[in-house]
C-alpha positions in Angstrom: 138.5 139.6 116.5 137.7 136.0 115.9 138.7 133.1 118.1 139.3 129.9 116.2 138.2 126.4 117.2 140.1 123.4 115.8 137.5 123.1 113.0 138.7 126.4 111.6 142.2 124.9 111.1 140.9 121.6 109.8 138.6 123.3 107.2 141.3 125.9 106.2 139.3 128.9 107.4 140.6 132.3 106.3 139.6 135.8 107.4 141.1 139.3 107.3 140.0 139.9 110.9 142.4 139.6 113.8 142.4 136.0 115.1 143.1 134.3 118.4 143.0 130.8 119.8 144.1 128.9 122.8 147.1 126.5 123.3 144.7 123.5 123.8 143.5 123.8 120.3 147.0 123.1 119.0 147.1 119.9 121.1 144.0 118.6 119.3 145.3 119.1 115.8 147.3 116.8 113.6 149.0 116.9 110.2 148.3 119.9 108.0 145.8 121.4 110.4 148.6 121.7 113.1 150.9 123.4 110.5 148.1 125.9 109.8 147.9 126.7 113.5 151.6 127.1 113.7 151.6 129.3 110.6 148.8 131.5 112.0 150.6 131.8 115.3 153.8 132.8 113.5 151.8 135.4 111.6 150.6 137.1 114.7 147.6 135.1 115.9 146.9 136.0 119.5 147.2 133.1 121.9 144.9 133.6 124.9 144.6 131.8 128.2 141.3 132.7 129.9 141.1 133.4 133.6 139.8 130.7 136.0 136.8 132.8 137.0 135.7 133.1 133.4 136.1 129.3 132.8 133.9 128.7 135.9 131.3 131.1 134.5 131.2 129.2 131.2 131.0 125.8 133.1 128.0 127.2 135.0 126.4 128.4 131.8 126.9 125.0 130.2 125.3 123.4 133.2 122.3 125.7 132.8 121.8 124.8 129.1 122.5 121.1 129.7 125.5 121.0 127.5 128.2 120.5 130.2 128.7 116.8 129.4 129.0 117.5 125.7 131.8 120.1 126.0 135.5 119.2 126.3 137.8 121.3 128.5 139.1 122.8 125.3 135.6 123.8 124.3 135.0 125.5 127.7 138.2 127.4 127.5 137.6 128.5 123.9 134.2 129.9 125.0 135.8 131.6 128.0 138.4 133.2 125.8 135.8 134.4 123.3 133.8 135.9 126.2 136.9 137.7 127.6 138.1 139.0 124.3 134.5 139.9 123.1 135.4 137.9 120.0 133.4 136.0 117.5 133.7 132.2 118.1 134.4 130.3 114.9 133.2 126.8 115.3 130.9 124.1 114.0 130.3 122.5 117.4 126.5 122.6 118.2 127.0 122.4 122.0 129.4 125.3 121.9 127.0 127.3 119.8 124.2 126.7 122.3 126.3 127.8 125.3 127.7 130.8 123.3 124.1 131.9 122.6 123.3 131.6 126.3 126.2 133.9 127.3 125.8 136.3 124.3 128.9 135.3 122.3 128.6 135.7 118.6 129.3 132.6 116.5 130.5 132.1 112.9 129.9 128.7 111.3 132.4 127.1 109.0 131.3 124.0 107.2 127.9 123.0 108.8 124.6 124.8 109.4 124.4 126.6 112.7 122.0 125.9 115.4 118.4 126.9 114.6 117.2 127.2 118.1 118.5 127.5 121.6 117.9 124.4 123.8 117.7 123.9 127.5 118.3 120.1 127.8 116.6 117.9 130.3 117.8 114.5 131.6 115.7 111.4 131.7 116.2 108.3 133.8 116.6 105.2 131.6 114.9 103.1 134.2 111.9 104.8 135.7 111.5 107.5 133.1 111.6 110.5 135.5 112.9 113.8 134.1 115.3 116.2 135.8 116.5 119.7 134.8 120.0 119.2 136.2 122.4 116.5 135.1 123.4 113.8 137.6 125.1 110.5 136.8 122.3 108.4 138.3 118.6 108.8 139.1 118.2 109.6 142.8 115.0 107.5 142.8 116.0 104.2 141.2 119.8 104.5 140.6 119.7 104.1 136.8 121.8 106.2 134.5 120.3 109.5 133.1 120.5 110.4 129.5 120.2 113.9 127.9 116.8 114.4 126.3 115.7 117.0 123.7 113.2 119.2 125.5 111.1 119.7 122.3 
């Protein structure tokens, strides 16, 4: 089974495998992409709503990789649905790919290249330059905002 992100509908992705998605994806789509979602749903696409516990697991995993701030609620729920259904996640979103790799969800790329390496983001204070493993809104030392930093 493959679970489709909004990019699958936008880029007119087709497969012979069983497909699934979540209702929040439909809310993100406009125009022809929304018609494709409706057509797939009418053709038997499984609509899945992940359990709250699985959503929390994905949120924790996103925090561990440093991708929590980059993921929307829709992204988190898509990852949770893919995890529950043991499905291949079809997406071009790099943050989703990184979290999917962290929790052993297979990913299929549509229009872009996939991630080439797994990243564990760090966060750096824009004022004093200190680095932190966990995301906070502000530096606990000087109070300045933190920014996500590539660990490489």
